[in-house]
C-alpha positions in Angstrom: 102.0 91.8 61.3 104.2 94.2 61.7 104.4 95.8 64.7 106.8 98.4 64.6 110.0 98.5 61.5 109.7 97.2 58.0 109.7 93.6 57.1 112.9 91.1 57.6 113.4 87.7 57.8 111.8 85.5 60.7 115.2 84.2 62.3 115.8 87.9 62.9 112.8 88.9 64.5 110.8 90.1 67.9 107.2 87.5 67.8 104.4 87.3 69.4 102.8 84.0 68.6 99.4 83.7 68.9 97.2 80.1 70.0 99.1 78.1 72.5 98.2 76.1 75.0 100.3 78.3 77.6 102.4 81.3 78.0 106.1 80.6 77.6 109.9 81.0 75.1 108.3 79.0 71.9 111.5 77.8 69.6 109.3 74.9 67.8 110.7 76.5 64.5 113.8 77.1 65.4 113.6 81.1 65.8 112.7 82.4 69.1 109.5 83.7 69.9 106.6 84.5 72.5 103.7 82.2 72.5 100.6 83.4 74.6 97.0 81.5 75.1 94.8 83.6 73.0 93.3 81.4 70.9 93.3 82.6 67.0 89.6 83.3 65.6 90.6 84.0 62.4 93.7 86.3 60.5 97.3 86.5 61.8 99.1 84.2 63.9 102.1 85.8 64.6 102.4 89.9 65.3 105.8 91.0 65.1 106.9 93.5 66.9 111.1 94.5 65.7 111.7 93.5 62.6 115.2 93.5 61.3 116.6 93.0 64.7 119.9 91.8 65.8 120.2 87.6 67.3 118.7 87.8 70.4 120.3 88.5 74.3 118.1 88.1 77.6 118.8 90.2 80.7 117.1 90.9 83.9 115.1 87.9 82.8 113.8 89.3 79.3 114.8 88.1 76.0 115.6 91.3 73.8 116.2 92.3 69.9 118.6 95.5 68.6 117.4 96.8 65.8 119.7 100.0 65.6 117.9 103.1 68.7 114.8 100.2 68.6 114.7 98.2 71.8 111.8 94.5 72.1 111.5 91.9 73.9 109.7 89.6 76.1 109.1 88.0 79.1 106.9 85.5 81.0 106.6 85.4 84.8 107.4 81.9 87.3 104.7 79.7 86.7 102.5 79.6 89.6 103.6 82.8 90.9 101.2 85.1 92.4 99.3 87.9 90.2 100.8 91.0 91.5 104.1 88.9 92.1 104.7 88.1 88.9 104.1 91.9 87.4 106.5 93.8 89.3 108.7 91.3 88.9 108.5 91.2 85.0 108.0 95.2 84.9 111.1 95.7 87.3 113.1 93.6 84.9 111.8 95.7 81.9 113.1 99.5 83.1 116.3 97.7 83.7 116.3 96.5 80.1 114.7 99.2 78.9 117.6 101.7 81.1 118.5 104.8 78.5 114.8 104.2 76.5 111.8 106.1 76.0 108.8 103.0 76.4 106.3 103.1 73.5 104.1 100.4 73.8 103.5 97.7 76.5 101.4 94.2 75.6 100.5 92.3 78.7 99.0 88.8 78.5 97.2 88.2 81.8 95.9 84.6 83.0 92.4 84.6 84.1 91.7 88.3 83.9 87.8 89.1 85.1 88.5 86.2 88.2 88.1 87.5 91.8 90.4 86.6 94.7 90.4 88.6 98.0 88.1 91.1 96.9 89.6 92.0 93.7 90.0 91.2 89.8 93.4 89.4 88.4 93.0 92.6 86.3 92.8 95.0 89.3 96.0 93.7 91.2 97.7 93.8 88.1 96.8 97.4 87.6 97.7 98.0 91.2 101.0 96.1 91.4 102.1 97.9 87.6 101.5 101.6 88.9 103.2 100.8 92.4 106.6 99.8 89.3 105.6 103.0 87.5 105.7 104.9 90.3 109.0 103.3 92.0 110.2 103.7 88.5 109.6 107.3 87.4 108.7 108.5 90.7 105.2 111.0 91.6 104.8 112.1 88.3 105.5 108.8 86.0 102.2 109.6 84.4 103.8 111.9 81.8 106.3 108.4 81.3 102.9 105.8 80.4 102.9 104.6 77.1 100.8 102.9 75.3 98.9 99.7 76.4 96.7 97.3 76.8 95.9 94.1 78.8 94.1 91.2 78.1 92.6 87.7 79.3 94.5 84.9 78.0 93.1 81.7 78.4 96.4 80.2 80.6 99.3 81.7 82.1 101.9 82.7 83.2 101.7 86.5 82.9 103.5 87.3 79.9 104.9 90.9 79.0 106.1 92.1 75.4 107.2 95.4 74.5 109.0 97.8 72.3 111.0 101.1 73.3 113.5 103.7 71.4 115.9 106.5 72.2 113.8 108.5 70.1 111.0 110.7 72.2 107.7 109.5 72.1 104.9 111.9 72.6 101.7 110.3 74.5 98.2 111.5 73.7 94.5 110.6 75.8 90.9 110.4 73.8 89.0 114.0 74.5 85.8 111.6 75.6 87.8 109.7 77.7 88.9 110.6 81.1 92.7 109.1 81.4 93.2 105.7 82.6 95.7 106.3 85.4 92.8 108.8 86.8 90.2 106.3 87.0 88.7 107.0 90.1 88.6 104.0 93.2 84.9 102.0 92.0 87.5 100.1 89.3 91.0 99.5 92.0 92.9 100.2 94.5 95.6 101.9 92.0 94.3 103.2 88.3 95.2 101.1 85.1 99.0 102.5 83.8 98.8 103.2 80.6 98.0 106.6 77.9 95.1 106.3 74.9 98.1 106.1 72.0 102.0 107.0 71.7 103.7 108.7 68.6 106.9 108.6 67.6 108.8 109.8 64.8 112.2 108.6 64.3 114.2 109.4 60.8 111.7 109.3 57.7 109.6 106.9 60.0 106.3 108.2 62.0 104.4 105.5 64.1 101.1 105.8 66.3 100.6 103.0 69.2 96.5 103.1 69.8 96.7 101.2 73.3 93.7 98.6 73.4 90.1 100.2 73.0 87.1 99.4 73.7 83.4 101.1 74.5 84.0 103.3 77.2 83.0 106.6 77.0 84.7 109.3 79.8 85.2 106.6 82.2 82.1 103.9 82.0 81.3 101.3 79.8 78.3 101.9 77.7 76.4 99.3 75.3 76.4 96.5 78.5 75.8 93.1 76.6 75.1 94.7 73.0 77.9 93.7 70.8 77.1 96.3 68.1 77.0 99.3 70.1 80.1 98.7 71.8 81.9 97.8 68.4 79.7 101.8 67.2 81.4 103.1 70.1 85.2 101.5 70.0 85.5 102.6 66.5 84.3 106.2 67.6 87.2 106.4 70.6 89.7 104.5 67.8 89.0 107.7 65.3 89.3 110.0 67.9 92.1 108.8 69.4 93.9 108.3 66.2 92.7 111.9 64.7 94.3 114.0 68.5 97.8 111.3 67.6 97.8 112.7 64.1 96.4 109.9 61.7 93.9 112.0 61.2 89.9 111.6 61.1 90.2 108.3 59.0 92.8 106.3 61.3 96.0 107.5 58.2 93.8 105.3 55.6 93.2 108.0 52.8 97.0 108.8 53.9 98.3 106.0 52.7 99.8 104.7 56.6 100.3 100.9 57.2 97.8 99.3 59.2 97.4 96.8 61.9 94.9 95.9 63.8 94.4 93.8 66.6 90.5 92.8 67.1 90.2 90.9 70.8 86.7 89.1 71.3 84.8 87.3 74.3 83.3 84.8 72.8 84.1 83.6 69.7 80.5 83.5 67.9 80.9 87.3 68.2 83.2 86.9 64.8 80.5 87.0 62.4 79.4 90.4 63.2 81.9 91.8 64.3 84.3 91.0 61.2 80.5 92.5 59.3 81.5 96.1 61.3 84.5 96.6 60.9 84.5 95.2 56.9 82.5 98.3 56.3 83.8 100.5 59.3 87.5 100.6 59.9 89.4 98.0 57.7 90.7 98.9 54.3 92.7 97.0 51.7 96.2 95.9 52.5 95.4 96.0 56.7 96.7 93.2 58.3 94.3 92.3 61.2 93.8 89.3 64.3 91.4 88.6 65.2 91.5 85.7 68.8 89.7 85.1 71.8 90.1 87.2 75.1 88.8 88.4 78.1 88.6 91.6 78.4 89.7 93.6 81.9 85.8 94.3 82.5 83.3 91.8 82.1 80.7 94.0 81.0 82.9 94.4 77.9 83.1 92.3 74.8 85.2 93.6 72.0 89.0 95.5 72.5 90.8 96.5 69.4 94.0 98.0 69.7 95.8 99.7 66.2 99.9 100.5 64.6 99.5 102.7 62.4 103.5 103.2 60.1 103.7 105.9 57.8 107.2 106.1 55.8 107.6 109.6 54.0 108.0 109.5 49.9 111.4 107.6 49.1 111.5 105.7 52.5 111.5 101.9 53.1 108.3 100.9 53.6 
């Protein structure tokens, strides 16, 4: 799966590998990658965050890959570290590593995301520390700097994060039918989630739209609790609307020649056939790349979450 720049040999790409037993840096094939504990149900077992990269370097605890004006990287928290301490440490390192660049996309793999400790679940505790880290770095108006993001529950830790950044100035977008996540009311935790619904980037002859993890939420409330078909319908409506808002047209770029990659997170592996049938009918097109992964979703009443990366190159540019 290519999430950003044109394809390249794996040895020169920043990758996330799925299907691990824990979060770790992986050198099993001689190529450094991030492996996370998300079982692969079907489709691509890896995601390329940045292709055609230089040899990786380590900075601020992050493994970093550079390609021109783009930077991608990943890091894993120390084993057994408290989720808030882990989030704070990783985000401080991320901001230092990406100093002078704009964040485009962040992927958060949160172990036991729905587990409750001290009257908050791990997602709420993660969100609190992530929000504080952004505010410490960018000040009171930090919401203007929030990139597209996802946070899904991995079967095992530690907390792991991947990111993509660059020098081109991005535009961040919201879904008109949803309350911005960073404005959620206090019922969802002491600090709201820190992300934009989508981020668009134009660099040279290329355009990219990164769509955050999207689920069955209207306003700020979950809908169709326990109903996979209903949640898929709402999720697709949200994807199409935020994609159009961000500039991909009413069909997520399908008719305009955009390259499209999706990750579909399912809480219950048994839901795979139903999800595939609905998405093949209402979203996916020939040539799309898709990974179906088993993951817990940030709210217990949500069964599915979908994210997307859309890439467009002007005629004559590399694809």
